[in-house]
N, C-alpha and C positions, 0 to 999 in steps of 0.2 A: 725671634723665636718663633716665631706665629709668620715672618717673612720667608725662612730661612725653610722651614714645615712647607710653607705657600710652592717655594722652590722646587723642592724633590719630590715635591707629587705630580708638579709642570715637566720635570725629567725625563727625555725622553731622549731613546740610542742615538738617532740622527745630529743631537746634540754635537756630543762627542767624532763624530764620522762630521762633520762642518768648522771643528775648532780642529784633524785632525788636516784637511784642507787649506784651513788659515794661514796650519803652522808648515806645511808646503809651499805656501809663500813666499811665508818669513820667513824660510831658510833658502829657500832658490834667489831670495830677497840678497840677503846677507853670502852665504856661502858660493854661489853662485855668480855673484853681483849681475841678473837678469833682471832689465830695468827695475835697481831697486827703491829708486825714485815712486813707483807708484806701484811694486807687486806690495811690497813693507808694508804702508796704511793698508791695502783692498784685503791681506791676506790677517795682520790685527781687526780690523775694522770682521771681519769674518766669525771673529771670538768676537765678536765686544756683540753684535748679533744675534747669539744665537745662546750668547744668557736670557738663563726662564727670568719676566719684569728687568732683564738692565736699566732698562726709559731710555735705548736710543736711540729709540722712533717711535715711542711713545709711550707718558708715564701721568698716575694719577698724581696730584696736588688738589689736597680737600676735596678724593670723591667724586676729580674732575679729569679728565681725562686730556690731557692736552700734546701737542709734538712733542718728539724726542728730539736732542741738537742737532742730528743728523736726517731722521724728517725735516730740518728747518734747512739746513743745510740743500737737502737734497732738492725740496723750495726756490733755494733762492738763484742753483748753479749750476742743475743739473733740466729737473724742471721747465729753465725755461731756455736751456742752451745758451746761458753766458761761462759755466766753465770751460767749454768744449773752444770758443771763440776766445778766449782773453788767450788761452792753453796757444790755441792756433798764432796768432800774436806775438810770442815767445817764439813760435817754431819759424815764422818771417825775416827774425833776428837775426834766427840764425843761418837761413839759407843763404848764399852765393850762390847766386843765379851766372859768374858768369863760362863758365864753362857748357852754361847751353845757349848761351847766348854767342859763344863762339862760332860751336857750334847747333842748328837751332834744331837741325833734322833730328837731332837725339829725339825731339818729343815722342817723335811715333813713335818708337819703342814704347813709354810712356805709357801715352796712348793703349798701344796692345798690350801689357804689362795689370791692364785689368781686366781681363775677357775673361782668370776666373770670377767676376763680381759675377758677372749674368749668364755664367755657366752654374754658380753652383746659388741659384736665384731658383733655376729649373730644380736643382738635381734636390735642394728645400720642399720645394712644392710637392713635388715624385713622396716625399717622404712623409706629405700628409701636411705640413705646417701651416698655415694662413696666412695667407700674399702677405701684410702687415711684419706678420715677424717673420717671413721665410727672405722678403727684401732687406729683411732687417739685418740676418744670420749672411746676406748675399754679400756682404759690405763688409763681413771681414776682409775679405779680398783686398782691400783699399789696401788693407796692410799700414793700417793709420790710427791710430785708436782717438782721438779724438775728433773724426766723422765719421767714427761705426759709435760712441757713446752720441755723437748730434743727432743719425739715421734714428738708430734705436729708440730715443726717445723723443725722436721726431710723429714718430710712426706708431708712437704706442706700444712698442712689443713688451709682452710678456716672458722676456727673454733676456732683457738688456746686461743682472748682472753676470747668463756664462758667454752672452757676447761678450761683453769689455774682458775678463776673465782670458776668452778665448787668444778674440783679438791680439792685444799684451804680449800674450804668451810665446804665442807663436812668433810676433815679430820678437818676440828676446829667439827665441830658436832657428832664426837665421841661420849661419851661421853654420849651424843641420842638419834643418831642412833644404836648402838649394843647392847643400855641392852634389849630392848624386841625381838631385833631379838635372845639370847641365849637367853633370859628367854624365847620363843615360839618354841627353834626345842630341848631344854632339862628337862629332869624333874627338884623336887624339890632333890630328893639321889643326882642327878650326880653333880648338883651345889653343895651339900657335900662335895662329896666327898674330902677326906680330903693326899694329898700329902707331901711326906719328899721331903726335900731340902737338898741332904747331896751335904753339900758345894767342889769336888775332888779340889785338887791341880794341882792349869796351869800353869805349866811352861811359861820362862819369853820368853824362845826359842822360848815352843809352840805360844804365844800370837805375836811374829815376825814373823815368819813362816808363820802364817795361811792366812794374807793377799798377801801374794808371791804367793802362794800355789793352795787359791782361785782364785788369778787374772791371773795368767795360767792356770787352770783347766778350767775358765768359758769362754777362747779367744776360747780353744782350740772349747767351743764346741756350743756356741755362740759370734761370731766372733765381731755379730757389739753390741752388750756388752760390748770393752773392753772399750772403752771412759766411761764409767758410771761407772762400777765397780775398773777399775784398780785406779780413783780418789777417786772413795771413799773408798777403801784400803788402797789406798798410805796417809791418808787426818788419816789412822788408825794403818797404820806402825810410821805414826810421832807421833802419840799416846805412840805405847808401844814399842820404837828404845829405850826411858830412856835417850837419848843424846842430843833428842830434844825440851825441855820443856818447853822455850817461844814457840817457833812456832808456838806449838802442842797447847796455848792456842792460841795463837793470831788466828789461825782457827778458833777453835769452839765460838768466840766472835767477834773481831774484823773483820775475812775476813769474817767468817760465816754474822754476822750480815750485816756488810754493800752490799756482793753482794744479799741479799736475801732486803733490800730498795731497791740497783739498779735491780732488777727484776718486783718486782711491780708495777713501775712508768712507766719504758720502756714498758711494757705486753702491759700497756692499752694503747698503737701508734693502738693494735687492738680490740678495746672497742667506735672504735667508732657511733655511732649512727645505721652507714651504711647495719655498718655487726654486729649488736649485737642487733641490735630491730630487730628479727621476731622469726615467728613458733619456727623453732630451733633452739633455745638460748632455751627454753622451754623444747625440748626432749630431749635435750641436762643435760639437769638438771634434769629432768624423770629416763634417764638412766644411770644417775651419784649417783644416789641411788639403782638402781639395784647392780648398779657392789662392793660397799657397801656392801649390803648386804646378797649377793652372794658369798662374799670371806669372811663375814661371814659362813652365811652355808657351804661354802666348807672344811673353817679348823674345825668348829667343829662338823661335821659328818665321818671327816676324825677318827678323833677321838675318836666315835661313833665305829668305824667300828673298832679300835682295838680295843676296851674296847672286843671285842667279842673273843679274843684272845686270851687276857691279863687278868693270875692269882690277879697280882695284879693294879683295874683299874688307869685308866688315867682321872682327872676333866674336859671334853674336854672344859671346857671354854675354858682350852687356847688356846685351837686349833683357838679359834677367836681375837687370838694378830695376828694371821699371817701376817695380812692384816699391810703396811710398815705405820701406822704412829706409831709412834715411838717418846715421849714412853707411849701414850697418848691409846692405844687399850691397854696395860702391866695394863693402871694402873685403868684402865674401869676395865678388866678383876680381876685384886685383892679383888678393892672394893667391887666385884660382890658379890661375896667368903667371904667375911668380912660377907655384908652381909646376906649370908647364915646361917652363921658358922661361929662365931669372935677366934675361934685360928685354922679356915685355909686360912695356908699367902699360896698364890699361885704368889709373886710377881715375883720370882726368875725364875720362869718355867716359865710365862706370856714372862717375860724379854724373859726370848733365844727362845722364840718362834716372837719373836715381831724383834728383831735385825737375825733373820731366815729370816725371811718376806720381811725385808730391802733388803739383798743380793739378795730374789725372785722374787721381782719388779725389778727388774733388768734385769735379767737376762727372766725376762719375755719380756722385755720392749726391749732387744736385739733379740728373738728371734723375738716381731713383727716386727720389724725393719727388722731383716732376711729374714723372711715370705711375707712382703708387700710393703720396702724397694726399 
């Protein structure tokens, strides 16, 4: 009875707002199927950490204040960047780099689509955020949840909860955010450009050497990216080596799903209302949209620039797939191509750009850490 009365005395209206936000995330996960493996545990965690004296963050045992189970998970998996790196192993095992290896020049569009990161960094500084927070907010433009968590935690951002919620929310909203932006900066004629896909044979040796070579090159160019790119490429090496099929399947399914669940509920430790309910969260929401929009613009405009010098034109929409939201962005581009011309199949080109964006986003995250870490 005393505990119940104490909870009522501590109760504030902000708890109800956070319960509503948690409920919204759970609704989007279940009803709209938007990143359910992450948004559902994140939504439940948001409710859990905003219950008075819930014990999820801290608990009192025999008069001694101890860490709750979510704090223990945070210390074990996020404060040392373990969870994002383990998740990258699973993601690497999912990715087939064959479309990129068949047409390596697609890497250019993946790099161009990171423009939104650096544009958003400047915008965040103009809004008055500290440099470490501005850099962490900018990485939302990587369209890569694990990279966002890794960078925001490494830079000790005060807004890691808001950053992760915004990053994953916009990743889920790619089919809504990207099409109007693409239509606004391309003509109907450009959107109807057909691109032939000649699947040149990629040897098994090439597929095995690719993750090793990329890790070495990126390690020399952007040292802060080594952990992220190394985990991603290790997962891909497991996939392509041909002798660890069971481990590859485990990494793709069991490991990736389990770590995503842990990530979601653990990140909620930074969603207590004192940290989350402020004007800066709304600004981060706006800046996240800016990042995604300008990522899309950067990729498309580089493709349009290339077309000024090419006889065989590129459909500029594939540049939009350079954001790291794999494979959603590639599917969006392919769908838009078919809407303009039902024989215009852009999927393999878009997938090649999309996986190059996965690599480019990790490098961009490493550059951010190298500059501001």
